[in-house]
N, C-alpha and C positions, 0 to 999 in steps of 0.2 A: 476413482481411476481416471486417467486422461483418455481421450478418444482413441488413441492408438493402442490401448490395451483392452478394449471392450468390443470385440467382434460379435456379430450376431450369432446366437447359439444354433440357429437353424438355417439350413439351405433352402432357398426359395425354390419351389417345385418348377420343373422344366415345362410342364404342360401349359398350353395356351389354347384359347378358343380358335375357331377357324379364322385364318388370316384373310385380310382383304387384299387382293392383288393390287400392287402399285405398278401400273403399266406405263404411264406417261407423266412427266412433270406437271404440276398444277398449272404453271404458267406457260407450258409448252417448252420445246427445246430451244434454248437461246442460240443465236447465230455465233459461229466461231469467230473469235477476234484474231485478225491477221495483220492489222496495221497499227502504226503508232497512234493514229487518231482514235482507233478503237480502244487501245490501252488507256489513253488519257480519259476517255469517257467512262470506262469501267472504273478507273481509279477514283474519279469524282463521285460516282454513284456509290461505290463502296465506302468512301470516306463519309458520305452523308447517311449511311446506314447506322445501325445500332447493335450493340452486343457482340458476341464472339463471331468468328469467321469460320465457316465450314470449308475445308480444303481437301482436295484429292488430286492425284496425279497418275497418269497412265504412261507406262514405259513400254519397251519392246523387248522384254527379256526373252531369250531364246531365239531372237531374230537379229538383234544388234549387239555389237561388242560393248558399246557404252551403256550406262544406266541412266542416260539423260531422259528428261521428261519430254514426251511428245504431245501431251495434252494436259492442261491444268484446269481443274474445275473449282469454282468458288461460289459461295452463297453466303449472304448476310441479310439479317432482318432489315426490312426497309429498302433494300437495294436489289434483291432478286438474285438470280443465278447467272453465272458467266462461264463460258468455255473459251479458254485461251490456247492458241497455237503458239508455243514458245519458240518454234524454229524460225519463222520470219520476224518475230518480234523480240528476239533475245537481247538486242542492243537498245531496246526502247522501253525497258521495264522499270526505269527509275520512278516514274509517277506511281506505278502500282506498288512498288516496294514502300514508298512513302505512306501509302494508304493501308498497306497490309501489316508491315513489320512491327507496328506498335500494338497489335491486337492479340488477343488469345485466339489460337487456332484450334479447331476441332478436327481431328483426323482419326481414321481407323487404321491401326498398325502404323503409327507415325514413323517408326524407325525405318520403314520401307521407303517412305516418300520424302522425308526431310533432306536426305543428301542430294537428291536430284533437284529439289527446290532451292537448296543453298547454292547450287551451281548457277542458278538464275539470279542470285542476290536476294532471295526471299527467305525470311526466317521469322518465327513467331516470338513475341515477347513473353507469352505464356502458352501452355499447351494443355489440351484435354484429349486423351487417347481412349476412344470408346472400346477398342479391342482389349487394351490393357485393363481398363475398368472392368470389363467382363471377367477377366481372369481373377482380378482381386475380389470380385463379388462372388466367385465360386461358380460361375456359369460353366456348364459342361461343354457347350458349343459357343465359340466366340467369333465365328465368322460374321461379317456384317449382316448378311441375310438372316442368320439365325438370331442374332441379338435384336434386330429390328422386329422380327416376327414375335419374339418373346416379350419385348417391352412395349412395342407400339401396336402390335396386332396387325402388321402390314406384311405382305408377301413381296419381298424385293427379289425379283427373278434375276439370276445371274446368266452369264453366257459368253461374254466377250472379254473377260479379264485377262485371258492368256493370248489375246489377239496381237497381231503385229500393228501396234499403234503408230509406227512410222509410215504406214500406208497413207497416201494422199491421192484423191480426197478421202476423208474418213466417211465410211458409209453412214447413212442416217440412223440405222439401227444401233450402231456403236455410239453415236452421239447421244441418242436417247438413253442408252445404258449409262453413259458417263454422267449425264445430267442427273439421273436418278441416284447416283452414288452420293451426291451432296444434298439431295432433296430433303432428306429427313435427318441429317447429321445433327442439326441444331436441336431438334426435338429429342433426338436420341441422347444428346449430351445432358439435357435436363433430367431425363428419365434415369440415366445411369448415375448422375450426381445424387439424385434422391435415393437410389438403391445403395450407393456407397455410404451415404449419411445414415441410413437406417441400420446398416451393419457396423457402424462405428469405424469406417475405413477411409473417411475423407482425407485425413492427414496422410495415411499410407499412400493413397493415390497421388496426392499432391507431390510427395517426395519422388514417387516413381515417374510422374510426368516430367518433373524438372530434370531428373536424371537423363531421360530420353532426349529432352530438348537440348541439353548441353553435351551430349555424348559425342557428337560429330560423326563423320563417316567411319565405318569400320576399317581398321588397319589391314592392309593386304597380308595374307599369311605367307610365311616363307615356304619355299619349295612347293609352289602351287602345282607343279607338274606331277607331284606324287599323288594328287587327287584323281589322276587318270583312271577311268574305270578299268577293272580287270588287271591292274598293274601288279596285284599281289600274286598273280600266276607266274611272274618272272622272278627268277632266283639268282641271276647273274648280274654283277655290277655293270658289265659291258652292255647287257640288254637294258638296264635302267638308264645308262648313259644315252642309248639310242632313243628311249622314250623321252628323255629330257631334251635332246636336240630336236626331235620331231615336234614335241609340244611347243618349244620356243619358236621354231620356224612358223608353226601354225598360228601362234599367238601374235607374232609380228604381222602376219598377213591379215589376221582378223582385226587387229587394231587399226591398221592402215586403211582397210576397206570398211570398217565399222560394221562387221558381220559377226554374228555369234560363232565362236571357234568350232562348235560342233557341226556347223553348216559348211565350214571349210574342209574339215576332215574329222570323221568320228573317232572317238577314243578306241573303238574296237580295231580300226585300221592301224592306229599307231602301235598298239600292242602286237598286232599280227606282223607288222613290218619289223618291229624290234626282235620278235621271235625268229622270223625267217632270215633276217639280215641279207636281203638280196644285194648282189654285187653289180647288177646292170639294170638299165631301164627296162629291158625286156623281162627280166625276172621280177622286178617290182610290179610291173603291170599285170603279171599273172596272179597277184594277190587280190583278194576281195577289195572292192572299192577303187583301188588304184588303177584298174583298167577302164574305169568309166570316163566319159568324155571330159568332164570337169577336171578330174585328177590327172589325166594324160598331159594336160597343158602345164601342170606343175611337177611333172615327174623329176626333173632335174633338181628342183628345190628339195624334194623329199630324199632323193638319193644323196645329195650333198650333205644333208643332215645326218644320214646314216654313216657316211664316210667320216664325218667329223668325230662321231662317237667311236668309230672303229680304230682311229689313230690316237685317241687320247692316251696319255701315259697312265699307268695303273694308279699312280698317286692322285690323279684327278678324277677317278671314277667315283660315283656316288655310292655310299654304303648301302647294302641291302636293307639293313635295319636302321631306321632313322633314330638318331640319338635323342633321348628324352631331355627336355629342359625343366621338367617338373616331375610330379609323381608318375610312376609307371601305371599301366592299365590296372584297374582294380582287381581284375581276375588273377593278377600275379602277386597281390599283396600277401596272401596267406603264406606263400613260399618265401618271399623276400623279407617280409617284416610282419610276423604274426601279431605283434602288439598294435601296429598301425591298422592291420585288418580288423582287429577287435574294436578299435576306436571308430573306424568307418562304419562297422555294423551297428554299433551303438548310436552313432550320429544319425544314420538312416532311419533307425527305429524311432528315435525321438522326433525327427522331422516329419515322418509319416504320421505320427500321433498329432503333432501340431497342425499339420495340413488338414487333417480330418476335423480338428477342433475349430479352426478359424476359417475353414473353407477357402483356402488359397492353395493352388498347386505347389508341390514341393519345389519345383524349379523357380517359382516366383518368390518363395520364401528366402532363398539364397542361391547364388550361382553354384551349380554342382561342382564346377572346377574349384571354386573357393572352398567348398566343403572338403573336397579331397585334399587340397593343399594343407588345410588346418589339421586334418587327421593324419596326414603323412609326416608333417614337420613337427607336430605337437609343440607349438610355440609357447613361450612363457606367458605371452599376453594375446589371448584370442581377440580381444577388442582392437588391439593395434593392427593385427593382421586383417581383420574384417574392414577396418577403416581404410587401410592402405589398398585393399582390394576393391574398394568402391561400394561396399555395402551401405545402404541407407540407414539412417537412425532407427527407423521402425524395424528393420531387419535385424540390426544389432541387438535391439532390445528384446526381440522375441527369440532369435536363434542363438545369440551369444551364450546364454545359460545352458542350452542344450549341448552345445559344442564343448563348453567347459566340463560338463558332466561326462561327456563321451570320452574325453581325454583321460579319464580315470579308469576306463574299461581295461580289462585284462583278457588275454587269450583264454 
């Protein structure tokens, strides 16, 4: 058999000996690069190094509207580690791109960082994702600290990942944390490559890494306002229109000021205003949150949004139930289409057995959405649907026969 059909029959145990704390980088915390001259120097040193490049990026999720990188960490054998501030150097990164973009990059959860790095003109020629490697290897915990402890016997202490990395100057403790995130990535890459090879999954991983590398940024979902927390408590189209108008007004402010929308106005306040439908600034300010000093300055903005929703023609109101563009929720299948429900049950059972046999999570064997679409539509060619849906060759080889068999299931 080929490598792609010979997974290891046994899961590697999770237990590890006592880990050695990794508290500071071996060569100390490098200075933050903030100038064009610093970028050129880093590019020259990285170009003179050897092997793959360890890469990480820190954003300010929950604090800023954008997903831009506020710190980029790099490390390469023979060159050392680098901390780059991409805010003052954004227009000066061409030398760094020349040095980096032809290399294999090693990242943990690459799909999280590649989009913000692409905004800077940085992208890998090849990719190794240590988090995805851990999933394919059947590791139960795939966070960076957990994988480092298991494979390298080192304790990588976390603590600043959710910080506001747009803060300037960045505290020394944060910079130490950031440098440690790439300190062991190269060594971890080799350990995970050996693990995947021992399990016969090297080719599976290569296909997955390339899929992530070429995926590009996620497409924005339609009607994002419907993700407002507690929106399901509203039953009136007019109330939903109020949520939509308030959400849109908030989003425009957040984008303009580059502040996380939840810090402009929490979802709970949007739902409360849509429910109460205040007709005056005084009434609006009696609602929770809207009476605070920050919100009082924006009272007219929020009241205007409510007024726009109030005068919308009925034909322009959003439906209470969002129309489906694909299969309905699986909980409704038994009533809507018992045969499709039987196919889905058979598919889930087959995928669960396969997951246990090859030690890969079900969701990594094939996209759950793609499984549902196959079972709902019962296509003449499962292979064609899987290919069109982006399934990789190793997935089609393993999962295709299971889905073909599931399509024969009867209620």
